[in-house]
C-alpha positions as CSV (number, residue, x, y, z in Angstrom):
1,M,6.9,-47.7,-24.4
2,T,8.7,-50.5,-22.5
3,E,12.3,-49.6,-22.8
4,F,14.4,-46.5,-22.0
5,N,15.5,-45.7,-25.5
6,Q,16.6,-42.3,-26.9
7,Q,12.9,-41.3,-27.5
8,A,12.0,-42.1,-23.9
9,K,15.1,-40.3,-22.6
10,Q,14.1,-37.2,-24.7
11,H,10.5,-37.4,-23.3
12,V,11.9,-37.4,-19.7
13,A,14.3,-34.5,-20.5
14,D,11.5,-32.5,-22.0
15,I,9.2,-33.1,-19.0
16,I,11.9,-32.2,-16.5
17,E,12.7,-29.0,-18.4
18,Q,9.0,-28.0,-18.5
19,K,8.4,-28.6,-14.8
20,R,11.7,-28.0,-13.0
21,Q,11.0,-24.4,-12.0
22,L,7.7,-25.3,-10.3
23,P,7.7,-25.3,-6.5
24,G,7.7,-28.9,-5.4
25,A,8.5,-29.9,-9.0
26,L,9.3,-33.6,-8.2
27,L,5.7,-34.9,-8.0
28,P,4.6,-33.1,-11.2
29,V,7.7,-34.4,-13.0
30,L,7.0,-38.0,-11.8
31,H,3.3,-37.8,-12.7
32,D,4.1,-36.5,-16.2
33,I,6.7,-39.1,-16.9
34,Q,4.4,-41.9,-15.8
35,N,1.5,-40.5,-17.8
36,T,3.7,-40.2,-20.9
37,L,5.7,-43.5,-20.7
38,G,3.3,-45.6,-18.6
39,F,5.9,-46.0,-15.8
40,I,9.0,-44.3,-14.5
41,P,12.0,-46.0,-15.9
42,P,14.7,-46.5,-13.3
43,Q,17.2,-44.9,-15.7
44,A,15.2,-41.7,-15.4
45,I,16.0,-41.3,-11.7
46,A,19.5,-40.0,-12.3
47,L,18.3,-37.4,-14.8
48,I,15.6,-36.2,-12.4
49,A,17.9,-36.1,-9.4
50,S,20.5,-34.1,-11.3
51,A,18.0,-31.6,-12.8
52,L,16.2,-31.0,-9.4
53,N,19.4,-31.0,-7.4
54,Q,18.4,-34.0,-5.3
55,T,19.9,-37.4,-4.7
56,E,18.9,-40.5,-6.5
57,A,17.9,-41.9,-3.1
58,E,15.5,-39.0,-2.5
59,I,13.9,-39.6,-5.8
60,H,13.6,-43.3,-5.3
61,G,12.2,-42.7,-1.8
62,V,9.4,-40.6,-3.2
63,I,8.7,-43.2,-6.0
64,S,8.6,-46.1,-3.5
65,F,6.5,-44.2,-1.0
66,Y,3.6,-43.6,-3.4
67,H,2.1,-46.8,-4.6
68,H,0.7,-45.0,-7.7
69,F,4.2,-44.8,-9.2
70,K,5.4,-47.8,-11.2
71,T,9.0,-48.5,-12.1
72,R,8.1,-51.1,-14.6
73,P,5.6,-51.4,-17.4
74,V,2.1,-52.4,-16.4
75,G,-0.8,-54.0,-18.3
76,A,-3.6,-52.0,-19.9
77,H,-5.8,-52.9,-17.0
78,V,-4.3,-52.8,-13.5
79,I,-6.4,-54.9,-11.1
80,E,-5.8,-54.1,-7.4
81,V,-7.1,-56.6,-4.8
82,C,-7.8,-55.2,-1.4
83,R,-5.9,-57.1,1.3
84,A,-7.0,-55.1,4.3
85,E,-8.5,-56.8,7.4
86,A,-12.2,-56.0,6.5
87,C,-11.8,-57.5,3.0
88,Q,-9.9,-60.5,4.4
89,A,-12.7,-61.1,6.9
90,M,-15.2,-61.2,4.0
91,G,-13.2,-63.5,1.7
92,S,-10.6,-61.5,-0.1
93,R,-8.0,-64.2,0.3
94,E,-10.1,-66.7,-1.7
95,L,-10.9,-63.9,-4.2
96,E,-7.2,-63.1,-4.4
97,Q,-6.4,-66.8,-5.2
98,H,-9.2,-66.9,-7.8
99,V,-7.9,-63.8,-9.5
100,K,-4.4,-65.1,-9.6
101,N,-5.5,-68.5,-11.0
102,T,-7.8,-66.9,-13.6
103,L,-5.2,-64.5,-14.9
104,N,-2.3,-67.0,-14.3
105,L,-0.1,-64.5,-12.6
106,D,1.0,-63.3,-9.2
107,Y,1.2,-59.8,-7.7
108,H,3.5,-57.4,-9.5
109,Q,3.2,-59.4,-12.7
110,N,1.6,-58.8,-16.1
111,T,-0.3,-61.2,-18.3
112,K,1.7,-62.3,-21.4
113,D,-0.6,-60.2,-23.6
114,Q,0.1,-57.2,-21.4
115,Q,-3.6,-56.7,-20.9
116,F,-3.6,-57.2,-17.1
117,S,-1.4,-56.4,-14.1
118,L,-2.2,-57.6,-10.6
119,E,-1.3,-55.4,-7.6
120,P,-2.1,-55.7,-3.9
121,V,-3.6,-52.7,-2.1
122,Y,-4.2,-52.3,1.6
123,C,-7.5,-50.4,1.7
124,L,-9.8,-49.1,-0.9
125,G,-12.1,-47.4,1.7
126,N,-15.0,-49.7,0.7
127,C,-15.0,-51.8,3.8
128,A,-18.8,-52.0,4.1
129,C,-18.9,-53.7,0.6
130,A,-15.9,-56.1,1.1
131,P,-14.2,-57.8,-0.6
132,S,-13.3,-55.1,-3.1
133,I,-11.1,-54.6,-6.1
134,R,-10.2,-51.6,-8.1
135,V,-9.6,-51.4,-11.8
136,A,-8.4,-47.9,-13.0
137,D,-10.4,-45.5,-10.9
138,K,-13.4,-47.7,-10.3
139,V,-13.9,-49.7,-7.1
140,Y,-16.0,-52.9,-7.3
141,G,-17.5,-54.1,-4.0
142,R,-18.8,-57.5,-2.9
143,M,-16.6,-59.0,-5.5
144,N,-16.7,-62.8,-6.0
145,A,-15.7,-65.3,-8.7
146,E,-18.8,-64.8,-10.8
147,K,-18.6,-61.0,-10.7
148,F,-15.0,-61.1,-11.5
149,A,-15.7,-63.2,-14.6
150,Q,-18.3,-60.6,-15.7
151,L,-15.8,-57.8,-15.1
152,L,-13.1,-59.6,-17.2
153,D,-15.6,-60.0,-20.0
154,K,-16.3,-56.2,-19.9
155,L,-12.6,-55.4,-19.9
156,T,-11.8,-57.7,-22.8
157,T,-14.8,-57.0,-25.0
158,Y,-14.3,-54.3,-27.6
159,V,-16.9,-52.5,-29.7
160,V,-16.1,-52.6,-33.4
161,E,-17.8,-50.3,-35.8
162,L,-18.1,-51.3,-39.4
163,N,-18.6,-48.7,-42.0
């Protein structure tokens, strides 16, 4: 779902109603909205703020603090390239440029087919195996152009069963 239509608005309202009485309801609300819609539409912020008796600035502050939350649709596969010092020392800048060129996009963008998004990250905790990237919940260390090509093949290959 990429737009904030009536159906998306209803999903947001339902989630808020289900979670609003929880202690610290904001994070569960945000997680559920993102899990349902794939991102947190900016138009949802006013609804959340009103229901939780908070300001829109407070809601936006939480969303922008946690890199996990997205306020725009992302691709089916989010590729995060580590930009921390250890990864940079081991070649992440070259890897970063290779990834950008291969996917023909920059950070915070999606491929035209919506299969990939590219995001920077500032430490994956895998410094000993730098440079690293993460796709979904899996971290890939000692990444290079050849390994990245193999990873893309895995991400774009689908098993088709014929009956």
